[in-house]
C-alpha positions in Angstrom: 105.8 81.4 130.7 102.8 83.8 131.5 102.6 87.1 129.3 102.6 90.6 130.8 100.4 93.2 129.9 102.9 94.9 128.0 103.8 91.8 125.8 100.2 91.2 124.7 100.7 93.8 121.8 103.3 91.9 120.5 101.3 88.3 120.8 98.3 89.9 119.1 100.7 90.9 115.9 102.2 87.2 116.0 98.9 85.6 116.1 97.0 87.6 113.5 100.1 86.9 111.2 100.0 83.4 111.9 96.3 82.6 112.0 96.6 81.7 107.9 98.8 79.4 108.9 97.1 77.2 111.2 95.6 74.1 110.3 92.4 73.9 108.1 90.1 72.4 111.0 90.9 75.5 113.5 90.3 77.9 110.7 87.0 76.2 109.7 85.5 76.8 112.7 82.7 79.5 112.6 84.3 82.8 114.4 87.7 81.0 115.1 90.0 84.2 113.6 87.6 86.5 116.7 87.8 84.0 118.9 91.8 83.8 118.7 92.0 87.4 118.5 89.6 87.7 121.7 91.7 85.5 123.6 95.2 86.6 122.3 94.1 90.3 123.8 93.6 88.6 126.9 97.2 87.3 127.1 95.3 83.6 127.1 97.1 82.1 124.1 100.8 80.9 124.2 102.3 82.7 121.1 105.4 80.4 120.8 103.3 77.3 121.1 100.9 78.5 117.7 104.3 79.3 116.1 105.0 75.8 116.3 101.6 74.6 115.2 101.9 76.8 112.0 105.4 75.4 111.3 104.5 72.0 111.5 101.2 72.3 109.3 103.3 74.0 106.7 106.6 72.0 106.7 105.1 69.7 104.1 105.5 66.7 106.3 109.1 67.6 107.1 108.9 67.5 110.7 106.1 67.4 113.2 105.7 69.0 117.0 107.1 67.2 119.5 107.2 68.2 123.3 110.7 66.5 123.9 113.6 68.7 125.8 115.8 71.2 123.9 113.5 70.8 120.5 109.9 71.6 119.4 109.9 69.2 116.2 111.0 65.6 115.4 113.9 66.7 113.0 115.4 68.3 116.4 115.0 71.9 115.6 113.4 74.7 117.5 111.1 77.5 117.2 111.7 81.0 118.6 109.9 84.1 118.0 111.0 87.2 119.3 110.5 91.2 119.0 113.2 93.2 117.3 115.0 95.2 119.9 116.1 98.8 119.2 119.7 99.8 120.8 121.6 102.8 120.9 125.0 102.3 119.8 127.8 104.9 119.1 125.1 107.2 118.8 123.2 105.4 116.3 119.8 103.3 116.8 120.3 99.8 115.6 117.8 97.0 115.5 118.7 94.1 116.7 117.7 90.2 116.9 118.2 89.1 120.2 117.6 85.2 120.6 118.1 83.8 124.4 117.5 80.2 126.2 120.1 78.4 123.4 121.9 76.9 125.7 120.4 73.4 125.9 119.3 73.2 122.0 120.5 70.4 120.0 119.5 71.6 116.5 118.7 74.7 114.3 116.5 77.4 115.1 113.4 78.8 113.1 112.9 82.3 114.3 110.2 84.8 113.6 111.0 88.5 114.6 108.5 91.1 114.8 109.9 94.5 113.8 107.0 97.0 115.5 108.7 100.0 114.0 108.5 98.8 110.8 105.4 96.8 111.0 106.9 93.6 109.4 108.1 89.9 110.3 111.6 88.6 109.6 112.4 85.2 109.3 115.6 83.3 110.1 117.1 79.7 109.6 120.2 79.5 112.2 121.9 76.3 112.0 125.3 77.0 113.7 125.4 79.0 117.3 127.9 76.7 119.0 130.3 79.9 119.5 127.5 81.7 121.3 126.1 78.7 123.3 128.1 79.4 126.6 126.6 82.7 126.5 123.0 81.3 126.1 121.9 84.0 123.5 122.3 85.1 119.8 122.6 88.8 118.5 122.8 90.4 115.5 121.5 93.7 113.9 119.0 93.1 111.0 121.1 96.0 109.1 124.3 94.1 109.0 125.9 91.1 106.8 125.7 88.9 110.3 126.9 85.7 109.8 123.4 84.6 111.3 121.6 85.9 108.1 124.5 85.6 105.4 124.7 81.8 104.9 127.4 81.0 106.9 125.9 80.4 110.1 121.9 81.0 108.9 119.9 82.3 106.7 117.5 85.2 106.5 114.2 84.2 104.4 111.8 85.6 102.7 108.7 84.2 104.2 107.1 82.5 106.3 106.6 79.5 104.0 110.0 79.6 103.1 110.8 79.3 106.8 108.5 76.2 107.7 109.6 74.2 104.8 113.6 75.2 105.3 
């Protein structure tokens, strides 16, 4: 997917957050952080692929990356990076996580959500989304006790490392 100029600022935030989790052989190259930062500012790095690489690298061998239909990893899970979407509802602004293109997925979703307003990342492991598969999207507020963050269908996790090893 091509990165639009509007989305580049989000890619930069994700990529800067993920850099510390990349494989050592990438980080050991002199100037790699600067190079990756520059390339991401130009929209030349695919943040989802970098997210997948960082997850697999930090999974302690639980899974590896694969490029098969409907999954990103050998445990059949999939990685999704999203931005928190602020919407007005009933006169209040609510921050929502919206995950799309889930219809054909076969396993759990590892989700990294960037909240630009609060300048923070949130991490979710969603294992049951059959009830919304036909809609091809999951949507929930980060402020609510949703089944996607309370353990019924998924969990909100405390860190990237926890997400990678879940």
